[in-house]
C-alpha positions in Angstrom: 16.1 44.8 -29.6 13.2 43.1 -31.4 9.6 43.9 -30.4 8.7 40.9 -28.3 5.9 41.4 -25.8 3.5 39.3 -23.7 0.0 39.7 -22.4 -0.2 38.6 -18.7 -4.0 38.6 -18.8 -4.1 36.0 -21.6 -4.9 32.4 -20.8 -2.1 31.4 -23.3 1.0 30.3 -21.4 3.8 32.9 -21.5 6.3 30.6 -23.3 3.8 30.1 -26.1 3.3 33.8 -26.5 7.0 34.4 -26.8 7.3 31.5 -29.3 4.5 32.7 -31.4 5.7 36.3 -31.4 9.2 35.3 -32.6 7.5 33.1 -35.4 5.6 36.3 -36.5 8.9 38.2 -36.6 10.5 35.5 -38.7 7.6 35.1 -41.1 7.4 38.9 -41.6 11.1 39.1 -42.4 12.0 41.3 -39.5 14.0 38.4 -38.1 16.1 37.1 -41.0 18.1 33.9 -41.6 21.3 34.0 -39.6 20.0 36.6 -37.0 20.7 35.7 -33.4 17.8 35.6 -31.0 18.3 37.7 -27.8 20.1 35.7 -25.0 17.5 33.9 -22.8 18.7 35.7 -19.7 18.4 39.1 -21.4 15.0 38.5 -22.8 13.7 37.1 -19.5 14.8 40.3 -17.8 13.2 42.4 -20.5 9.9 40.6 -20.2 10.0 40.1 -16.4 9.7 36.4 -16.6 11.6 33.3 -15.4 14.5 32.4 -17.6 13.1 28.8 -17.9 10.0 30.3 -19.6 12.2 31.9 -22.4 14.3 28.7 -22.6 11.1 26.6 -23.2 10.0 29.0 -26.0 13.4 28.7 -27.6 13.3 25.0 -27.3 10.0 24.8 -29.2 11.3 27.1 -31.9 14.1 24.7 -32.4 11.8 21.7 -32.4 9.6 23.4 -35.1 12.6 24.1 -37.2 12.7 27.9 -37.0 16.0 28.1 -35.3 19.3 26.2 -34.9 21.9 26.2 -32.2 25.6 26.4 -33.1 28.5 25.6 -30.7 29.6 28.6 -28.8 26.7 30.8 -30.1 23.1 31.6 -29.3 19.9 30.5 -31.0 20.1 31.5 -34.7 17.2 31.8 -37.2 17.5 29.0 -39.8 17.9 29.5 -43.5 14.3 29.4 -44.6 15.3 28.5 -48.2 16.2 25.0 -46.9 12.5 24.2 -46.5 9.2 25.8 -47.2 7.7 24.4 -44.0 8.9 24.2 -40.4 10.7 21.0 -39.7 8.7 18.7 -37.6 11.3 16.6 -35.7 8.6 14.4 -34.3 7.7 11.5 -36.6 4.4 11.7 -38.3 4.6 8.0 -39.5 2.8 6.7 -36.4 -0.7 7.5 -35.3 0.1 7.6 -31.6 -3.4 8.5 -30.4 -4.7 5.3 -31.9 -2.2 3.2 -30.0 -2.2 4.7 -26.5 -4.7 4.9 -23.7 -7.3 7.5 -24.6 -7.6 8.9 -21.1 -6.1 12.4 -20.9 -5.2 13.1 -17.3 -5.2 16.7 -16.1 -1.6 17.9 -15.8 -0.9 21.0 -13.8 2.1 23.2 -14.7 4.7 23.7 -12.1 4.4 27.0 -10.1 7.6 28.3 -11.7 5.8 28.6 -15.1 3.3 31.1 -13.8 4.1 34.3 -12.0 1.8 35.8 -9.4 1.7 37.8 -6.2 0.1 35.0 -4.3 0.1 31.3 -5.2 -2.4 29.1 -3.3 -2.0 26.1 -5.6 1.1 24.4 -4.4 0.8 21.5 -1.8 4.6 21.0 -1.2 5.5 21.1 2.5 7.2 24.1 4.1 11.0 24.2 3.5 13.1 23.3 6.5 16.8 24.3 6.0 17.8 22.7 9.3 16.1 19.4 8.5 17.5 19.4 4.9 21.1 19.8 6.2 20.6 16.9 8.6 19.2 14.8 5.9 22.2 15.5 3.7 24.5 14.3 6.4 22.4 11.1 6.8 22.6 10.5 3.1 26.4 11.0 3.1 26.7 8.7 6.1 24.9 5.8 4.6 26.8 6.1 1.3 30.1 6.1 3.1 29.2 3.3 5.5 27.0 1.0 3.3 27.2 2.4 -0.2 28.8 -0.7 -1.7 25.8 -2.9 -0.7 23.1 -0.2 -1.2 24.2 0.3 -4.8 23.3 -3.3 -5.6 19.7 -4.6 -6.1 17.9 -4.8 -2.8 15.0 -6.6 -1.2 11.9 -5.9 -3.4 9.9 -5.3 -0.2 12.3 -2.4 0.6 15.2 -1.7 3.0 14.6 -3.9 6.0 15.8 -1.5 8.8 13.3 1.1 7.4 10.5 -1.4 7.4 11.4 -2.2 11.0 11.2 1.5 11.9 7.9 1.9 10.1 6.4 -1.0 12.1 7.6 0.7 15.3 6.2 4.1 14.1 2.8 2.5 13.2 2.6 0.9 16.7 2.4 4.5 18.1 -0.9 4.7 16.2 -2.0 1.3 17.7 -1.4 -0.6 14.5 0.3 -3.9 15.3 2.4 -4.9 12.3 5.8 -6.5 11.6 8.1 -5.7 8.7 6.7 -8.7 6.7 3.5 -6.8 6.2 5.2 -3.6 5.0 6.1 -2.8 1.4 8.2 0.3 0.7 7.0 2.3 -2.3 8.2 5.4 -4.2 5.8 7.6 -2.3 2.1 7.3 -1.6 1.1 7.8 -5.3 3.2 4.8 -6.3 1.5 2.8 -3.7 -2.0 3.7 -4.9 -0.9 3.0 -8.5 0.2 -0.5 -7.5 -3.1 -1.1 -5.7 -5.0 0.0 -8.8 -3.0 -2.4 -11.0 -3.8 -5.2 -8.6 -7.6 -4.6 -8.4 -8.1 -3.6 -12.1 -10.5 -5.7 -14.1 -12.3 -5.3 -17.4 -15.2 -3.8 -15.5 -14.6 -2.6 -12.0 -15.9 0.1 -9.6 -14.5 2.0 -6.7 -16.2 4.3 -4.1 -14.7 7.6 -2.9 -15.8 10.8 -1.3 -16.8 13.9 -3.4 -14.6 15.9 -3.6 -11.6 13.6 -3.6 -7.9 13.7 -4.1 -7.3 14.7 -7.8 -4.4 12.4 -8.5 -6.2 9.4 -7.1 -9.1 10.2 -9.4 -6.7 10.4 -12.3 -5.4 6.9 -11.5 -8.9 5.4 -11.2 -9.9 6.9 -14.5 -6.7 5.8 -16.2 -7.2 2.2 -15.2 -10.8 2.3 -16.4 -12.6 2.2 -13.0 -16.1 3.4 -12.6 -15.9 6.1 -9.9 -18.9 6.2 -7.6 -18.9 9.4 -5.5 -20.3 9.8 -2.0 -20.9 13.2 -0.6 -18.4 14.4 2.0 -19.9 15.9 5.2 -18.2 17.8 8.0 -17.9 14.4 9.9 -16.7 12.4 7.0 -18.2 10.3 4.2 -22.0 10.2 4.0 -22.4 6.6 5.3 -26.1 6.3 4.6 -25.4 7.0 1.0 -22.5 4.6 1.1 -24.7 1.8 2.3 -27.1 2.3 -0.6 -24.3 2.3 -3.1 -22.8 -0.9 -1.7 -26.2 -2.6 -1.9 -26.6 -1.9 -5.6 -23.1 -2.2 -7.0 -20.2 -4.6 -7.0 -17.4 -2.5 -5.5 -13.7 -3.4 -5.6 -12.7 -1.0 -2.7 -13.6 2.1 -0.9 -10.9 4.8 -1.0 -10.8 7.3 1.8 -8.4 9.9 3.2 -9.8 10.4 6.8 -7.2 12.8 8.1 -7.0 16.4 6.8 -8.5 15.3 3.5 -7.2 16.7 0.3 -8.8 19.0 -0.9 -11.2 20.0 2.0 -9.0 19.6 5.0 -11.8 17.7 6.8 -10.9 15.0 9.3 -13.6 12.3 9.8 -14.8 11.7 13.3 -13.9 8.5 15.2 -17.6 7.5 15.0 -17.6 7.9 11.3 -14.4 5.8 10.9 -15.8 3.0 13.1 -19.1 2.9 11.2 -17.3 3.0 7.8 -15.2 0.0 8.9 -18.3 -1.9 10.1 -20.2 -1.2 6.9 -17.3 -2.5 4.7 -16.8 -5.5 6.9 -20.5 -6.5 6.6 -20.4 -5.9 2.8 -17.1 -7.7 2.3 -15.5 -4.6 0.6 -11.8 -3.6 1.3 -10.9 -0.1 2.4 -7.9 1.7 1.0 -6.9 4.2 3.7 -4.7 7.0 2.4 -2.8 8.2 5.5 -0.7 10.8 3.6 -1.2 13.4 6.4 -1.5 11.1 9.4 1.8 12.5 10.7 0.2 16.0 10.7 -0.7 15.0 14.3 -4.3 13.9 13.7 -5.9 13.4 17.1 -8.0 10.4 15.9 -6.4 7.0 15.2 -6.3 5.6 11.7 -9.0 3.2 10.5 -6.3 0.6 10.2 -5.8 0.7 14.0 -9.5 -0.5 14.4 -9.2 -3.2 11.7 -9.5 -6.7 13.3 -10.2 -8.7 10.1 -7.5 -7.4 7.7 -9.8 -5.6 5.3 -7.9 -2.3 5.4 -4.9 -1.6 3.2 -3.0 1.4 4.6 -0.9 3.8 2.5 1.7 5.9 4.3 4.4 8.3 3.2 7.3 10.4 4.4 7.2 12.7 1.4 4.3 15.0 2.4 5.7 16.1 5.8 9.4 15.6 5.2 10.7 16.3 1.7 8.6 15.5 -1.4 11.7 14.9 -3.4 12.7 11.8 -1.5 9.7 9.7 -2.8 9.5 7.2 0.1 6.2 5.7 1.2 4.8 2.3 2.2 1.8 0.0 2.1 0.6 -2.1 5.0 -1.7 -5.0 4.4 -2.1 -8.7 4.9 0.8 -10.9 3.7 -1.0 -12.3 0.6 -1.9 -8.9 -0.7 1.6 -7.6 0.0 3.2 -10.5 -1.9 1.2 -9.7 -5.0 1.9 -5.9 -4.7 5.6 -6.7 -4.2 5.6 -8.8 -7.4 4.0 -5.8 -9.3 6.6 -3.5 -7.8 9.3 -5.9 -9.0 7.9 -5.9 -12.5 7.9 -2.1 -12.5 11.2 -1.2 -11.0 12.9 -4.5 -9.9 14.2 -2.8 -6.7 13.5 0.5 -5.0 15.9 3.3 -4.2 17.6 1.7 -1.2 20.1 4.5 -0.8 17.3 7.0 -0.2 15.4 4.5 2.0 18.5 4.0 4.1 19.0 7.7 4.5 15.4 8.1 5.6 15.8 5.3 8.2 18.9 6.9 9.6 17.2 10.3 9.7 14.4 8.8 11.7 16.6 6.6 14.0 18.6 9.7 15.1 15.4 11.4 16.1 15.5 14.1 13.4 12.2 13.1 12.0 10.3 13.8 15.3 12.1 17.1 15.7 11.2 18.0 12.1 7.5 17.1 12.7 7.4 19.3 15.8 8.8 22.3 13.9 6.5 22.1 10.9 3.4 21.2 13.0 3.8 24.4 15.0 4.3 26.4 11.8 1.3 24.8 10.1 -0.9 25.3 13.1 0.0 28.9 13.3 -0.7 29.4 9.6 -4.1 27.6 9.7 -5.2 29.5 12.8 -4.0 32.8 11.3 -5.8 32.1 8.0 -9.1 31.2 9.6 -8.9 34.4 11.7 -8.4 36.5 8.6 -11.3 34.8 6.8 -13.5 35.4 9.9 -12.8 39.1 9.5 -12.7 39.6 5.8 -14.5 36.8 4.0 -17.9 38.0 2.5 -20.5 35.7 4.0 -22.8 36.1 0.9 -20.1 34.6 -1.3 -20.5 31.0 0.1 -18.9 28.8 2.7 -15.5 27.4 3.6 -14.1 24.6 5.8 -12.4 25.2 9.1 -9.8 22.4 9.4 -8.2 21.7 12.8 -4.8 21.3 11.0 -3.1 20.4 7.7 -2.8 23.0 4.9 -6.0 22.9 2.8 -9.2 24.8 2.9 -12.2 24.3 0.6 -14.5 27.1 -0.6 -17.9 26.4 -2.0 -19.0 29.6 -3.8 -21.7 28.1 -5.9 -24.5 30.2 -4.4 -22.9 33.4 -5.7 -20.8 32.5 -8.7 -21.9 30.6 -11.7 -18.5 30.0 -13.5 -15.5 28.5 -11.8 -13.4 29.3 -14.8 -14.4 33.0 -14.8 -13.7 33.3 -11.1 -10.2 31.7 -11.4 -9.5 34.1 -14.3 -10.6 37.1 -12.3 -8.4 36.1 -9.4 -5.4 35.5 -11.7 -5.9 39.0 -13.2 -5.3 40.3 -9.7 -2.2 38.2 -9.1 -3.9 35.3 -7.2 -3.5 31.7 -8.3 -5.7 29.0 -6.8 -6.9 25.6 -7.8 -10.4 25.0 -9.2 -12.6 22.5 -7.4 -13.7 20.7 -10.6 -10.3 19.0 -10.5 -11.4 17.1 -7.4 -14.7 15.9 -8.8 -15.1 12.5 -10.4 -16.7 14.0 -13.5 -14.3 16.9 -13.4 -17.2 19.3 -13.1 -19.5 20.5 -10.3 -20.3 23.8 -8.6 -18.0 26.8 -8.2 -15.5 25.5 -5.7 -11.9 26.3 -4.9 -9.1 24.6 -3.0 -6.7 26.9 -1.1 -3.3 25.6 0.0 -1.6 27.6 2.7 1.6 25.4 2.6 4.1 27.9 1.1 5.1 31.5 1.3 6.1 33.8 4.2 3.5 34.3 6.9 3.2 38.0 6.0 2.6 37.2 2.3 0.0 34.6 3.3 -1.9 37.1 5.3 -1.8 39.6 2.5 -2.8 37.0 -0.1 -5.9 35.8 1.9 -7.0 39.4 2.4 -6.5 40.1 -1.3 -8.6 36.9 -2.1 -11.4 38.2 0.0 -11.3 41.6 -1.6 -11.7 40.1 -5.1 -14.7 38.1 -4.0 -16.3 41.2 -2.5 -15.7 43.2 -5.7 -17.1 40.4 -7.8 -20.2 40.3 -5.6 -20.8 44.0 -6.2 -20.5 43.5 -9.9 -23.0 40.7 -9.8 -25.5 42.9 -8.1 -25.2 45.7 -10.7 
């Protein structure tokens, strides 16, 4: 077996370490032309990594021209006499950077690419085997009963029975709406993307809280918007600061996530929502309300329910609390805006996935969605309560502060008073098997104090408890080091 090793403390991704080590072996002559590389499964077991990590390394070796694959065999070292340089299979004839948008959005690797004892990064909802099986049956039913029609192009606004159901569901939040004011989207992110396309101008500005949802910030930056940040308080957006910004700037819209905000978990108060709506009405500025976690049983009604003049565009989704893979969300707004958004949707995808939309509608009509919500709400409530209890016992007060959400699955830590470097803090946690998301990702300028977002969405309850305690122990140890 060839000497292939990895350094788990290195910032370099594991697949790159494997790739570079094999290149060293080839260049040194230890791996010769015609030699077979170890099978990916075997090397993965040897190194204690996921097999996909090894596969990615092998894929890059092939792309760079170091190996070739033959039918019925493993990856084989190429004959180096064929070329003095690695083969670059990607064309160098085009200067791609000069042609494409220069904004480089932050892109987070999937959790499978990093291995750790405790992973607090993921924001996918808890798995629900019972709900997944019922959804499978709903999908099979609609294919069997309506598959012939659903496989054709559908209404650009989305599957009509689902729009009817959403209008009924929104009425429970005191939002009076019919299906003509609902546009089905491929998840909430797709809805926000359509809205950005509609509002985009050569020079345009939006207002959002600081910190804010990272993927929303990426969209705003990608479409060239000036992002004006407003401090987020425990009751919601700082409205005095907002009024000042609206006086001195031409704003396209105010973006807000009032319920269990990502990344802080904060829910704005009813008074804050009412005043925000009044300020925007008086200023003639629309509100984009991201209701991605409204179904997490927020006790306060959406801003849209208070909207009497049609200035709020509401984004909803099934993905966050149901199954993220289904990618079904919606936009609710006035008819003129919806018509323009539907036209943009049509230009992008012609017709949405009506098969998936029909399956979601059936799942909801049969009452499975409500049952699913009851199950996961109970589990999330227990997880959040348990996490806050652990932090109350073990979190070092001198380290900083953290939010105490009433629900959802995010907590926000501001550790700026004790730690100077967010990057160093994250690295120290990673060395001890703890993965967590840095707060700079949620800042408009991608920088700020030393803050962290903790997601408690995944993992067994026992592992969650151990992970939070381990997190607190690392902070305590680092505080001791700082004092020395």
